[in-house]
C-alpha positions as CSV (number, residue, x, y, z in Angstrom):
1,G,28.5,-5.3,-3.6
2,D,25.0,-4.5,-4.9
3,D,22.8,-4.3,-1.7
4,T,19.1,-3.9,-1.0
5,L,17.7,-2.7,2.3
6,N,14.0,-2.3,3.2
7,I,13.7,-0.6,6.6
8,N,10.6,0.4,8.5
9,N,12.1,3.0,10.8
10,F,15.8,3.9,11.0
11,N,17.3,5.6,14.0
12,A,20.9,4.6,13.9
13,N,23.6,7.2,14.0
14,K,25.0,6.4,10.5
15,L,24.3,4.2,7.5
16,N,27.3,3.6,5.2
17,M,26.5,1.5,2.1
18,D,30.0,1.6,0.6
19,K,30.6,0.8,-3.1
20,G,28.1,-0.9,-5.4
21,D,24.7,-0.3,-6.9
22,D,22.6,-0.1,-3.8
23,T,18.9,0.3,-3.1
24,V,17.6,1.6,0.3
25,S,13.9,2.0,1.1
26,I,13.0,3.6,4.5
27,K,9.3,3.4,5.2
28,G,9.2,5.8,8.1
29,N,11.1,8.9,9.1
30,L,14.8,9.3,8.8
31,D,16.2,9.6,12.4
32,S,19.8,8.9,11.7
33,K,22.4,11.7,11.4
34,E,24.1,10.6,8.2
35,I,23.6,8.4,5.2
36,K,26.4,7.6,2.8
37,M,25.3,5.6,-0.2
38,G,28.8,5.3,-1.5
39,D,30.0,5.1,-5.1
40,G,27.7,3.3,-7.6
41,K,24.2,3.8,-9.2
42,D,22.3,4.1,-6.0
43,S,18.5,4.5,-5.2
44,L,17.3,6.0,-1.9
45,V,13.6,6.2,-1.1
46,I,12.4,7.8,2.2
47,D,8.6,7.7,2.8
48,G,8.7,9.8,5.9
49,N,10.3,13.0,7.0
50,V,14.0,14.0,6.8
51,D,14.4,16.5,9.5
52,G,17.2,18.9,10.4
53,N,20.7,17.9,11.6
54,K,20.9,15.1,9.0
55,E,23.1,14.8,5.9
56,I,22.6,12.5,2.9
57,K,25.6,11.9,0.6
58,M,24.9,9.9,-2.6
59,G,28.5,9.4,-3.8
60,K,29.7,9.2,-7.4
61,D,27.7,7.9,-10.4
62,D,24.1,8.5,-11.4
63,D,21.9,8.3,-8.4
64,Q,18.2,8.6,-7.6
65,V,16.6,10.1,-4.4
66,Q,12.9,10.3,-3.5
67,I,11.6,12.0,-0.4
68,N,7.9,11.7,0.3
69,G,7.8,13.6,3.6
70,D,9.1,16.9,4.8
71,I,12.7,17.9,4.2
72,G,14.9,19.8,6.6
73,S,18.3,18.3,6.0
74,K,21.2,18.6,3.6
75,V,21.2,16.3,0.5
76,K,24.4,16.1,-1.4
77,L,23.9,14.4,-4.8
78,E,27.7,14.6,-5.5
79,D,29.2,13.4,-8.8
80,G,27.1,12.0,-11.6
81,D,23.8,12.8,-13.4
82,D,21.5,12.6,-10.4
83,K,17.8,12.9,-9.9
84,I,15.9,13.9,-6.7
85,Q,12.1,14.0,-6.4
86,L,10.2,15.8,-3.7
87,N,6.5,15.3,-3.0
88,S,4.2,18.4,-3.6
89,D,2.9,17.9,0.0
90,S,6.4,18.1,1.5
91,K,7.2,21.1,3.7
92,F,10.5,22.8,3.6
93,E,11.9,22.9,7.2
94,D,14.7,25.2,8.4
95,G,18.0,24.0,7.0
96,A,16.6,22.2,3.9
97,K,19.4,22.1,1.2
98,I,20.1,20.3,-2.0
99,D,23.5,20.4,-3.6
100,G,23.7,18.8,-7.0
101,G,27.5,18.6,-7.1
102,K,29.1,17.8,-10.4
103,G,27.1,16.4,-13.3
104,D,23.7,17.1,-15.0
105,D,21.3,17.0,-12.1
106,T,17.5,17.2,-12.1
107,L,15.2,18.2,-9.3
108,Y,11.6,16.9,-9.6
109,F,8.5,18.4,-7.9
110,T,5.3,16.3,-8.1
111,G,3.3,19.5,-8.0
112,S,3.0,22.5,-10.5
113,A,5.3,25.4,-11.0
114,D,2.4,27.6,-9.8
115,D,3.0,26.1,-6.3
116,Y,6.5,27.5,-5.9
117,V,8.5,30.7,-6.4
118,V,12.3,31.0,-6.8
119,E,14.5,33.8,-5.4
120,T,18.2,34.6,-5.6
121,A,20.4,34.3,-2.6
122,D,19.9,38.1,-2.0
123,G,16.1,37.9,-2.2
124,G,15.6,38.9,-5.8
125,S,12.7,37.1,-7.5
126,F,12.7,35.7,-11.1
127,S,11.2,32.9,-13.1
128,F,12.4,29.3,-13.0
129,M,13.2,29.5,-16.7
130,N,15.4,32.5,-16.1
131,F,17.1,30.6,-13.3
132,M,17.9,27.8,-15.7
133,N,19.3,30.1,-18.3
134,S,21.2,32.5,-15.9
135,S,24.7,33.2,-17.2
136,G,24.2,30.3,-19.6
137,N,25.1,27.9,-16.8
138,S,22.6,27.1,-14.1
139,S,25.2,25.2,-12.0
140,N,26.7,28.6,-11.1
141,S,23.4,29.6,-9.5
142,E,22.3,29.3,-5.9
143,V,18.7,30.0,-5.2
144,N,16.0,29.7,-2.6
145,I,12.7,28.0,-3.5
146,Y,9.5,28.6,-1.5
147,K,6.1,27.1,-1.6
148,V,3.4,29.6,-2.2
149,D,-0.4,29.7,-1.5
150,S,-3.1,30.5,-4.1
151,N,-2.3,34.2,-3.8
152,G,1.4,33.7,-4.6
153,D,2.4,34.5,-1.0
154,K,5.4,32.6,0.3
155,Q,4.7,29.9,2.9
156,G,7.2,28.6,5.5
157,N,10.9,28.1,5.0
158,A,13.1,28.1,1.8
159,L,14.6,25.1,0.1
160,N,18.2,26.1,-0.7
161,V,19.3,24.7,-4.1
162,K,22.6,24.9,-5.9
163,N,24.5,23.0,-8.7
164,V,21.2,21.7,-10.1
165,E,20.8,22.0,-13.9
166,N,17.1,21.0,-14.5
167,I,13.8,21.4,-12.7
168,V,10.8,19.3,-13.6
169,F,7.2,19.9,-12.4
170,E,5.4,16.7,-13.0
171,A,1.9,18.0,-12.6
172,D,2.5,20.4,-15.6
173,E,4.3,17.6,-17.6
174,V,6.8,20.2,-18.7
175,T,10.4,20.9,-17.8
176,T,12.1,24.2,-17.0
177,Q,15.7,23.7,-18.2
178,A,18.2,25.2,-20.6
179,Q,19.0,22.0,-22.4
180,D,16.8,19.5,-24.3
181,A,13.2,19.0,-22.9
182,V,12.6,16.0,-20.7
183,T,9.1,14.7,-20.1
184,A,7.7,14.0,-16.7
185,Q,7.6,10.3,-17.6
186,D,11.4,10.3,-17.1
187,A,11.1,11.4,-13.5
188,V,13.1,9.3,-11.0
189,A,12.8,6.0,-12.9
190,E,12.2,3.0,-10.6
191,S,12.0,5.2,-7.6
192,W,8.4,4.8,-6.5
193,T,8.5,2.0,-3.9
194,Y,5.5,0.7,-2.0
195,S,6.1,-1.6,0.9
196,L,3.7,-4.6,1.2
197,T,3.3,-7.3,3.8
198,L,1.6,-10.4,2.5
199,N,-0.2,-12.7,4.9
200,A,-1.5,-16.1,3.9
201,G,-4.4,-15.5,6.4
202,L,-5.1,-19.2,6.8
203,T,-4.1,-21.3,9.8
204,D,-5.8,-24.4,11.1
205,T,-6.6,-25.8,14.5
206,D,-4.7,-29.1,14.3
207,D,-1.5,-27.9,12.5
208,S,-2.3,-30.0,9.4
209,E,-2.5,-27.3,6.8
210,I,0.3,-26.8,4.3
211,L,0.5,-23.3,2.8
212,G,1.4,-22.8,-0.9
213,L,3.2,-19.9,-2.5
214,I,1.5,-16.5,-2.5
215,S,0.6,-15.4,-6.1
216,V,0.6,-11.6,-6.8
217,N,-1.2,-10.5,-9.9
218,N,-2.9,-7.4,-11.6
219,L,0.2,-5.2,-11.3
220,P,0.0,-1.9,-13.2
221,E,2.1,-1.7,-16.3
222,G,5.8,-0.9,-15.5
223,A,5.6,-2.2,-11.9
224,S,7.4,-5.2,-10.5
225,I,7.8,-7.0,-7.2
226,T,11.1,-7.3,-5.3
227,G,12.0,-9.1,-2.1
228,D,13.3,-12.4,-0.7
229,G,11.5,-15.4,-2.1
230,V,10.0,-13.6,-5.1
231,T,9.9,-15.4,-8.5
232,A,8.5,-14.0,-11.7
233,V,5.9,-16.0,-13.6
234,T,6.2,-15.8,-17.4
235,N,4.2,-16.9,-20.4
236,D,5.5,-18.7,-23.5
237,D,6.7,-15.4,-24.9
238,G,8.8,-14.7,-21.8
239,E,6.4,-11.9,-20.7
240,V,6.0,-11.5,-16.9
241,T,2.4,-12.2,-16.0
242,G,2.7,-12.3,-12.2
243,Y,4.8,-13.2,-9.3
244,T,5.0,-15.9,-6.6
245,V,6.3,-15.3,-3.1
246,S,7.4,-17.8,-0.5
247,T,6.3,-17.2,3.1
248,N,7.9,-17.6,6.5
249,D,6.7,-20.0,9.2
250,D,3.9,-17.6,10.1
251,G,2.6,-17.4,6.5
252,E,3.9,-13.9,6.0
253,A,6.2,-12.2,3.4
254,S,7.5,-8.7,3.0
255,V,7.9,-7.4,-0.5
256,S,8.2,-4.1,-2.4
257,I,6.3,-2.9,-5.4
258,V,8.6,-0.8,-7.5
259,S,7.3,1.4,-10.3
260,S,8.9,4.0,-12.6
261,T,5.8,6.2,-12.1
262,E,3.5,6.9,-9.1
263,I,0.7,4.3,-8.9
264,A,-2.8,5.7,-8.5
265,Q,-4.7,4.4,-5.4
266,D,-7.3,2.6,-7.5
267,D,-4.6,0.8,-9.4
268,L,-2.9,-0.2,-6.1
269,N,-6.2,-1.5,-4.8
270,S,-6.6,-3.7,-7.9
271,I,-3.4,-5.6,-7.2
272,T,-4.4,-9.0,-5.8
273,S,-2.6,-11.7,-3.9
274,S,-3.8,-15.3,-3.4
275,V,-2.7,-18.4,-1.6
276,T,-4.0,-21.9,-1.2
277,S,-3.7,-24.1,1.9
278,T,-3.8,-27.9,1.5
279,E,-4.9,-30.3,4.2
280,S,-2.2,-32.9,4.6
281,N,-4.7,-35.6,5.5
282,G,-7.1,-35.9,2.6
283,G,-5.9,-33.1,0.3
284,D,-8.8,-30.6,0.9
285,T,-7.9,-27.1,0.0
286,A,-8.9,-23.5,1.0
287,S,-7.9,-20.4,-0.8
288,I,-7.8,-16.7,-0.1
289,T,-7.6,-13.8,-2.5
290,T,-7.0,-10.2,-1.2
291,N,-6.1,-6.8,-2.5
292,I,-3.9,-4.1,-1.0
293,A,-6.8,-2.4,0.6
294,G,-7.3,-5.7,2.6
295,D,-10.6,-6.7,0.9
296,D,-10.3,-10.5,1.0
297,Q,-12.2,-13.2,-0.9
298,I,-11.7,-16.4,1.1
299,D,-12.8,-19.8,-0.3
300,Y,-14.5,-21.5,2.6
301,D,-15.8,-25.1,2.9
302,D,-13.8,-26.5,5.9
303,T,-15.1,-25.6,9.3
304,S,-11.8,-26.9,10.9
305,T,-9.9,-23.9,9.3
306,T,-9.3,-20.9,11.5
307,I,-9.5,-17.6,9.5
308,D,-8.8,-14.0,10.5
309,G,-9.8,-11.6,7.8
310,G,-7.8,-8.7,9.2
311,T,-8.5,-5.2,7.9
312,G,-10.7,-4.4,5.0
313,F,-14.0,-5.8,3.9
314,D,-13.5,-9.6,4.0
315,S,-15.9,-12.2,2.5
316,L,-16.1,-16.0,3.0
317,V,-17.0,-17.5,-0.4
318,V,-18.8,-20.7,0.4
319,G,-18.1,-23.7,-1.9
320,D,-20.6,-25.4,-4.2
321,D,-23.7,-26.6,-2.3
322,A,-21.9,-26.5,1.0
323,D,-23.9,-26.0,4.2
324,I,-22.7,-24.4,7.4
325,D,-24.0,-25.2,10.9
326,F,-22.7,-22.7,13.4
327,D,-23.2,-25.2,16.2
328,N,-20.1,-27.0,14.7
329,I,-18.0,-23.8,14.6
330,T,-15.9,-22.8,17.6
331,S,-16.0,-19.1,18.8
332,D,-12.4,-18.5,17.7
333,A,-12.7,-20.1,14.2
334,L,-13.7,-16.9,12.4
335,S,-12.5,-13.4,13.1
336,N,-12.9,-10.0,11.3
337,I,-15.3,-11.4,8.6
338,E,-17.7,-8.9,7.1
339,A,-19.7,-11.1,4.7
340,F,-20.7,-14.5,3.5
341,D,-21.1,-15.1,-0.3
342,L,-23.6,-17.8,-1.0
343,T,-24.1,-16.9,-4.7
344,N,-22.3,-20.0,-6.1
345,G,-24.6,-23.0,-5.6
346,S,-27.3,-23.9,-3.0
347,H,-26.5,-23.4,0.7
348,N,-28.1,-23.7,4.1
349,I,-26.7,-21.7,7.1
350,T,-28.2,-22.9,10.4
351,N,-28.0,-22.0,14.1
352,L,-26.6,-18.5,13.5
353,D,-27.1,-16.6,16.8
354,L,-26.0,-13.2,18.1
355,T,-22.9,-14.5,19.8
356,D,-21.7,-16.0,16.5
357,V,-22.0,-12.6,14.8
358,I,-20.1,-10.9,17.6
359,D,-17.3,-13.5,17.5
360,M,-16.7,-13.4,13.8
361,T,-17.2,-9.7,12.9
362,N,-15.2,-6.6,13.7
363,A,-16.1,-3.9,16.2
364,D,-19.1,-2.9,14.1
365,N,-20.8,-6.3,14.7
366,E,-22.4,-6.2,11.3
367,L,-22.5,-9.2,8.9
368,K,-23.7,-9.2,5.3
369,I,-25.0,-12.4,3.6
370,F,-25.2,-12.4,-0.2
371,G,-27.2,-15.1,-1.9
372,D,-30.4,-16.0,-3.9
373,A,-33.6,-18.0,-3.7
374,D,-31.7,-21.3,-3.6
375,D,-30.1,-20.3,-0.2
376,S,-31.5,-20.3,3.3
377,V,-30.4,-18.9,6.6
378,A,-31.8,-20.0,10.0
379,L,-31.3,-17.4,12.7
380,Q,-31.3,-18.9,16.2
381,N,-32.7,-17.2,19.3
382,T,-30.9,-18.0,22.5
383,V,-30.8,-17.2,26.2
384,D,-27.5,-15.9,27.7
385,D,-25.9,-16.9,31.0
386,A,-27.9,-14.3,32.9
387,G,-31.2,-15.7,31.6
388,V,-31.7,-12.8,29.2
389,A,-33.3,-13.7,25.9
390,Q,-31.1,-13.0,22.8
391,T,-33.6,-12.8,20.0
392,W,-33.5,-11.5,16.5
393,E,-35.9,-8.7,15.2
394,Q,-36.6,-8.1,11.6
395,G,-36.5,-4.6,10.1
396,E,-39.6,-3.3,8.5
397,T,-38.0,-2.3,5.1
398,S,-35.2,-3.5,3.0
399,V,-32.0,-1.5,2.6
400,A,-29.7,-1.1,-0.4
401,D,-25.9,-1.0,-0.5
402,D,-23.8,1.1,-2.8
403,D,-23.9,-1.6,-5.5
404,G,-27.7,-1.6,-5.5
405,N,-28.1,-5.0,-3.6
406,Q,-31.2,-5.2,-1.5
407,F,-31.0,-6.6,2.1
408,I,-33.4,-7.3,5.0
409,T,-31.9,-6.3,8.3
410,F,-32.2,-8.6,11.4
411,S,-30.8,-7.1,14.6
412,N,-30.6,-7.0,18.4
413,N,-29.2,-3.8,19.9
414,D,-25.8,-3.3,18.3
415,V,-25.6,-6.6,16.4
416,S,-27.0,-6.8,12.8
417,V,-27.2,-9.2,10.0
418,L,-28.1,-7.9,6.5
419,I,-29.4,-10.8,4.4
420,D,-30.0,-10.6,0.7
421,S,-33.7,-10.1,0.1
422,D,-33.8,-13.2,-2.2
423,V,-32.6,-15.5,0.5
424,V,-35.1,-17.6,2.5
425,V,-34.8,-16.7,6.2
426,T,-36.3,-18.3,9.3
427,M,-36.1,-17.3,13.0
428,G,-36.6,-19.3,16.1
């Protein structure tokens, strides 16, 4: 049948997919000795390295292979019009070979033709175009391709290539082939795969929260979401506007973003996911929105909710006119939170002491508070168990962040709170 496998690391001796249109995505290195994709229109994506003493056989039909790491194994594309893409950063290890087999096959490099040189099997050097036109039939040619430095000097080992009819250098947006031109946009369609673990990020202390579906939005054009529990959301015209994903008992879901072209990092970071939890008693809700970089925007107006922001720059967005008294918040209620956003409404934060900041922030022990003149923060001085005073000290000048926001710094040793200069602050 048509099978889909998403694997973090694979170290089995063999993988045999048999017949069918199969999709295999391996996030780490390929540690197995042999992969047989079998007959059918198959897709294989390996994010890590494919070292020596390995063999990949794609079988009959039109197949696609993408290797993002180093290559030191033998790849047999076999029968069909096949496509294989190698990353420009990939190194050619000893034993790296690509055999296109029968059909009209294409080798894609994400870099430029200037980054490589081609030689005949006996060491003679000629151009890629001459290679494609040699004897009127490139499939009769067997060559060695080397990476070169800026001076044109060969670097490392050769990639042995035979029975390949076309070569595309995506950075040049041109092709070197004897037949009709193919643009770089045709490169390994639907072969760019990005693994993503979604986490609802909201739990609660009395097991009374109900998590909704995770919504995924702002996907780049041409990208889609695949995985268990994924449902496309469409408008009245049948156009896909986003996706929802069901989670497991831990509030997590593993999905893949699939794109026909490489997605720039800025576009990846703009993809957002959001989820709402509902209190079974009373119906109160809390929501979290995050991007792939892990920068979360978490709606917060329920001090009974336990939140771990995880990686990235995570902000608690305080609800309309809600107040927060840290005397009512347990030490484990908030973790890995980098900021409070008080900009919507009027808010009072009271009894915020050094220990609160240490408990809720990451290892940097720095907290930002955004707000305006309608908001106030009361910093509390305390005495620790050893009788040492834990007091706040105000910085002499304001500091600005990269967005131009002005903050006043309040600190004690390695603990700091940066409070918007418009917010009313008291200490005591």
